[in-house]
C-alpha positions in Angstrom: -175.1 39.3 -19.7 -178.7 38.1 -20.2 -181.2 40.5 -18.6 -183.4 37.6 -17.7 -180.8 35.5 -15.9 -180.5 36.2 -12.2 -177.1 35.6 -10.6 -176.8 36.2 -6.9 -174.8 35.1 -3.8 -176.8 34.6 -0.7 -175.2 34.9 2.8 -176.9 34.2 6.1 -176.0 36.3 9.2 -175.6 34.0 12.2 -175.3 36.8 14.8 -177.9 39.5 14.3 -176.1 41.9 16.7 -173.7 42.5 13.8 -176.3 44.1 11.5 -175.3 47.6 12.4 -171.6 46.8 11.7 -172.3 45.5 8.2 -174.5 48.4 7.3 -171.8 50.9 8.4 -169.0 49.0 6.7 -166.7 51.7 5.2 -165.5 49.4 2.3 -169.1 48.9 1.2 -170.0 52.5 1.4 -166.9 53.5 -0.6 -168.1 51.3 -3.4 -171.7 52.5 -3.3 -173.3 55.0 -5.7 -175.0 56.8 -4.0 -173.2 56.1 -0.7 -176.2 55.5 1.5 -178.8 52.8 1.9 -182.3 52.8 0.4 -184.8 51.2 2.8 -188.1 49.5 1.7 -190.6 47.1 3.2 -191.4 44.0 1.1 -194.2 41.5 1.4 -194.2 38.5 -1.0 -197.0 36.0 -1.6 -196.0 32.6 -3.1 -198.4 30.5 -5.1 -198.8 27.1 -6.6 -201.6 24.6 -7.5 -202.9 22.1 -4.9 -200.8 19.4 -6.6 -197.6 21.7 -6.6 -197.5 21.4 -10.4 -195.5 24.6 -10.8 -192.8 23.3 -8.4 -192.7 20.0 -10.2 -192.1 21.9 -13.5 -189.2 23.8 -11.8 -191.2 27.1 -11.5 -191.5 29.5 -8.6 -194.2 32.1 -8.7 -194.7 35.1 -6.4 -196.3 38.5 -6.2 -194.3 41.0 -4.2 -195.3 44.3 -2.7 -192.3 46.6 -3.0 -193.3 49.9 -1.3 -196.2 51.1 -3.4 -195.5 48.8 -6.4 -196.7 45.2 -7.0 -194.3 43.0 -9.0 -195.1 39.4 -10.2 -192.1 37.1 -10.7 -191.5 33.7 -12.1 -188.2 31.9 -11.7 -187.5 28.9 -13.8 -185.0 26.1 -13.5 -181.5 27.2 -12.5 -178.9 25.9 -10.1 -177.6 26.5 -6.6 -174.0 25.8 -5.7 -173.1 26.8 -2.1 -174.6 30.2 -1.8 -174.5 31.0 -5.6 -177.9 31.0 -7.3 -178.5 31.3 -11.0 -181.8 31.0 -12.7 -184.1 32.5 -15.4 -186.3 35.2 -14.0 -189.1 37.4 -15.4 -190.6 40.4 -13.6 -193.8 42.1 -14.6 -195.6 45.0 -12.7 -199.1 44.1 -11.8 -202.1 45.7 -10.2 -203.3 43.1 -7.7 -201.8 40.4 -5.4 -204.2 37.7 -6.5 -202.5 35.0 -8.6 -202.6 35.4 -12.4 -200.1 33.9 -14.7 -201.5 35.3 -17.9 -199.1 38.3 -17.8 -196.3 35.8 -18.4 -197.9 34.3 -21.5 -196.0 36.9 -23.6 -192.7 35.4 -22.4 -190.9 32.2 -23.7 -192.5 30.2 -20.9 -196.2 30.3 -22.0 -196.3 26.7 -23.0 -194.4 25.6 -19.9 -196.8 27.5 -17.7 -200.0 26.3 -19.5 -198.8 22.7 -19.3 -197.9 23.0 -15.6 -201.2 24.6 -14.7 -203.3 22.0 -16.6 -206.5 23.7 -15.6 -205.8 23.8 -11.9 -206.4 26.9 -9.7 -203.6 28.7 -7.9 -203.5 29.0 -4.2 -201.4 30.9 -1.7 -198.6 28.8 -0.1 -196.8 31.1 2.3 -195.8 34.8 2.8 -192.4 36.5 3.4 -192.2 39.9 5.0 -189.0 41.8 5.4 -187.2 45.1 5.4 -184.6 45.5 2.7 -181.7 47.9 2.9 -180.0 48.1 -0.4 -176.9 49.7 -2.1 -175.8 49.9 -5.7 -172.1 48.9 -5.7 -169.6 49.8 -8.4 -166.5 47.6 -8.1 -163.1 48.7 -9.3 -163.2 46.7 -12.5 -166.6 48.1 -13.5 -168.6 45.1 -12.2 -171.9 46.3 -10.7 -173.6 44.6 -7.8 -176.9 45.1 -6.0 -176.3 44.7 -2.2 -179.4 43.9 -0.2 -179.7 43.2 3.6 -183.0 41.5 4.4 -184.5 41.2 7.9 -187.9 39.7 8.5 -189.7 36.4 8.5 -191.3 33.6 6.4 -194.8 32.7 7.5 -196.3 29.3 6.5 -199.4 28.4 8.3 -198.6 28.0 12.0 -194.9 28.2 11.5 -192.4 31.1 11.1 -188.7 31.3 10.4 -186.6 34.5 10.6 -184.9 36.0 7.6 -181.5 37.5 8.2 -179.6 37.4 5.0 -177.4 39.4 2.6 -178.0 39.1 -1.1 -175.3 40.2 -3.7 -176.9 40.2 -7.1 -174.7 40.6 -10.2 -176.1 43.3 -12.5 -173.1 43.7 -14.8 -169.6 42.3 -15.1 -167.5 39.5 -13.6 -169.0 36.7 -11.5 -165.6 36.2 -9.9 -165.7 39.8 -8.5 -169.1 39.0 -6.9 -167.6 36.0 -5.2 -164.6 38.0 -4.0 -166.9 40.6 -2.5 -168.8 37.8 -0.7 -165.5 36.3 0.6 -164.5 39.7 1.9 -167.7 40.0 3.9 -167.5 36.4 5.2 -164.0 37.1 6.6 -165.2 40.2 8.4 -168.6 39.2 9.7 -170.4 36.1 11.0 -171.8 35.2 7.5 -172.2 31.8 5.9 -173.1 30.9 2.3 -176.8 30.2 2.1 -177.8 27.5 -0.5 -181.5 27.8 0.2 -183.8 30.4 -1.4 -186.6 32.0 0.5 -188.9 29.9 -1.7 -187.3 26.6 -0.7 -187.3 27.6 3.0 -191.0 28.5 2.8 -191.8 25.1 1.2 -189.9 23.3 4.1 -192.0 25.3 6.6 -195.1 24.4 4.7 -194.3 20.7 5.2 -194.5 21.1 8.9 -198.2 22.0 8.7 -199.1 18.7 7.0 
């Protein structure tokens, strides 16, 4: 499995009163190693040029504060079918939240990034803030999945939208097992497959300000 390919299933919770039930689900905890949730606050800043040249080139760029660490991420291309998302992803630890794509010039995307920027400056588009509760799941066939429960909000100008979603990210093994895990959760809880990324949802909120 390519370390720079992200494969994840997104599920949206339609009844937030069921959060506690999901987080205490015995089937999940039995698969978890260690069998308890890690909790961390995240804040992510998304950037593009005034002409949205990164978006037009199929690139999403953010800098995320993860506890005490700052991580810059670019996501390139990819596909979304139902709630299953697959794309190329590169993560680099950085020292500041201000936008700077030069750390990614040592990746295969340097030419793509330079062409997309074309001399334009980067500016902040919107922010996401959420608490993430996560588990490392080891399925019976050896497939490994990162389970994340995110609760918070997307803020774009004068508009906000809540985040209430489960992300199941495949770290190793069979994509089919990832889908089976998602189907199991959907049958037990008011979850629906979410075809929209946080980035896409933020862009739609941003349009409301124009």
